[in-house]
C-alpha positions as CSV (number, residue, x, y, z in Angstrom):
1,X,0.0,0.0,0.0
2,X,1.5,3.3,-1.1
3,X,0.4,6.1,1.3
4,X,1.0,9.8,0.8
5,X,2.6,11.6,3.7
6,X,0.2,13.7,5.8
7,X,2.0,16.9,4.8
8,X,1.3,16.3,1.1
9,X,-1.6,18.3,-0.3
10,X,-3.4,16.3,-3.0
11,X,-3.6,19.0,-5.7
12,X,-0.3,20.9,-5.3
13,X,2.3,18.2,-5.1
14,X,3.0,18.6,-1.4
15,X,2.9,22.3,-1.2
16,X,0.2,24.2,0.6
17,X,-1.9,26.4,-1.6
18,X,-1.6,30.1,-1.2
19,X,-4.4,32.7,-1.4
20,X,-4.1,36.4,-2.1
21,X,-5.9,38.3,0.6
22,X,-5.7,41.7,-0.9
23,X,-3.3,44.4,-1.6
24,X,-1.9,46.9,0.8
25,X,-4.1,49.6,-0.7
26,X,-7.2,47.5,0.2
27,X,-6.2,47.3,3.8
28,X,-5.8,51.0,4.4
29,X,-8.2,52.7,6.8
30,X,-9.6,56.0,5.6
31,X,-8.8,58.9,7.9
32,X,-10.6,62.2,8.4
33,X,-8.8,65.5,7.9
34,X,-8.5,67.9,10.8
35,X,-8.6,67.4,14.6
36,X,-11.2,65.4,16.5
37,X,-14.3,67.3,17.6
38,X,-14.0,68.5,21.2
39,X,-16.8,68.6,23.7
40,X,-17.1,69.5,27.4
41,X,-17.0,65.9,28.3
42,X,-13.8,63.8,27.8
43,X,-13.5,61.5,24.8
44,X,-12.1,58.0,25.0
45,X,-8.8,58.1,26.8
46,X,-8.7,61.8,27.6
47,X,-9.2,62.2,31.3
48,X,-10.6,65.2,33.1
49,X,-10.2,65.9,36.8
50,X,-13.4,64.8,38.6
51,X,-14.5,62.4,35.8
52,X,-16.1,59.1,36.4
53,X,-13.9,56.1,35.3
54,X,-14.4,52.4,35.7
55,X,-11.5,50.0,35.7
56,X,-11.4,47.6,32.7
57,X,-8.5,45.4,33.9
58,X,-6.6,44.4,36.9
59,X,-7.8,43.0,40.2
60,X,-10.0,46.1,40.7
61,X,-11.9,45.4,37.4
62,X,-15.4,46.9,37.5
63,X,-14.6,49.3,40.3
64,X,-15.8,52.9,39.8
65,X,-13.5,55.8,40.5
66,X,-13.2,59.6,40.2
67,X,-10.1,61.1,38.6
68,X,-8.2,63.0,41.3
69,X,-5.1,64.1,39.3
70,X,-3.7,63.6,35.9
71,X,0.0,62.6,36.2
72,X,0.9,62.6,32.5
73,X,-0.7,61.5,29.2
74,X,-0.7,57.8,30.3
75,X,-1.4,57.8,34.0
76,X,-3.9,59.2,36.5
77,X,-4.6,59.1,40.2
78,X,-8.0,57.7,41.1
79,X,-10.1,57.8,44.3
80,X,-13.4,56.0,45.3
81,X,-13.6,57.2,48.9
82,X,-13.6,53.6,50.2
83,X,-10.6,51.4,49.4
84,X,-8.8,54.2,47.6
85,X,-9.2,57.2,49.8
86,X,-8.1,60.7,49.0
87,X,-5.1,60.2,51.3
88,X,-4.0,57.1,49.3
89,X,-5.1,57.4,45.6
90,X,-4.6,54.7,43.1
91,X,-2.2,55.2,40.2
92,X,-3.6,53.6,37.0
93,X,-2.9,53.6,33.3
94,X,-5.6,55.3,31.3
95,X,-5.6,52.4,28.8
96,X,-7.0,50.2,31.6
97,X,-10.0,52.6,32.3
98,X,-13.3,53.2,30.7
99,X,-14.3,56.9,31.0
100,X,-17.9,58.0,31.3
101,X,-19.2,61.4,30.3
102,X,-19.9,62.5,33.8
103,X,-17.7,65.1,35.7
104,X,-18.1,66.2,39.3
105,X,-17.2,69.8,38.5
106,X,-17.7,71.0,42.1
107,X,-15.2,68.4,43.4
108,X,-12.7,69.2,40.6
109,X,-12.8,72.9,41.4
110,X,-12.2,72.1,45.1
111,X,-9.3,69.7,44.3
112,X,-7.7,72.2,41.9
113,X,-8.0,74.9,44.5
114,X,-6.2,72.7,47.1
115,X,-9.3,72.4,49.4
116,X,-10.0,69.2,51.3
117,X,-13.0,67.1,50.1
118,X,-14.2,64.3,52.3
119,X,-14.3,60.6,51.2
120,X,-18.0,60.6,52.1
121,X,-18.6,63.2,49.4
122,X,-16.6,61.2,46.9
123,X,-18.6,58.0,47.6
124,X,-21.9,60.0,47.4
125,X,-20.9,61.5,43.9
126,X,-19.8,58.1,42.6
127,X,-23.1,56.5,43.8
128,X,-25.1,59.2,42.0
129,X,-23.1,58.8,38.8
130,X,-23.4,55.0,38.8
131,X,-27.2,55.2,39.1
132,X,-27.7,57.9,36.5
133,X,-24.9,57.4,33.9
134,X,-24.1,53.7,34.1
135,X,-27.6,52.6,35.3
136,X,-26.4,50.4,38.1
137,X,-26.4,50.7,41.9
138,X,-22.9,51.3,43.4
139,X,-23.0,47.8,45.0
140,X,-23.6,46.0,41.7
141,X,-20.4,47.2,40.1
142,X,-19.9,47.2,36.3
143,X,-19.8,44.2,34.0
144,X,-16.5,42.5,34.2
């Protein structure tokens, strides 16, 4: 009995057939001219002090926070008034956060002015944002 090797393809004398997927021109993504439109609320990965953010990755995944301070273009300090209090904010990469279009402007103004804001107030603001913006109670968290 004369068997062909498993690596042999029956129609191409042992070589795997190749298929053209497309040219480089077909794979290009069209771009728009000019800058992105700006709004009062932050877009995608642009953080604003006092903005609601939810962790997308890490052991704190699903936890809501407020942006306390912007360190640089890649990192922010976050607080939630409970595990991460104002005295000990969490440093997190903005790639690992989902930002929502809700900003606690009164807290942001107080933080920028150097005034103390209580952790109770931070928890209260986050709870309100979670119910109105995300549509979940603060104890439910966000989908993981």
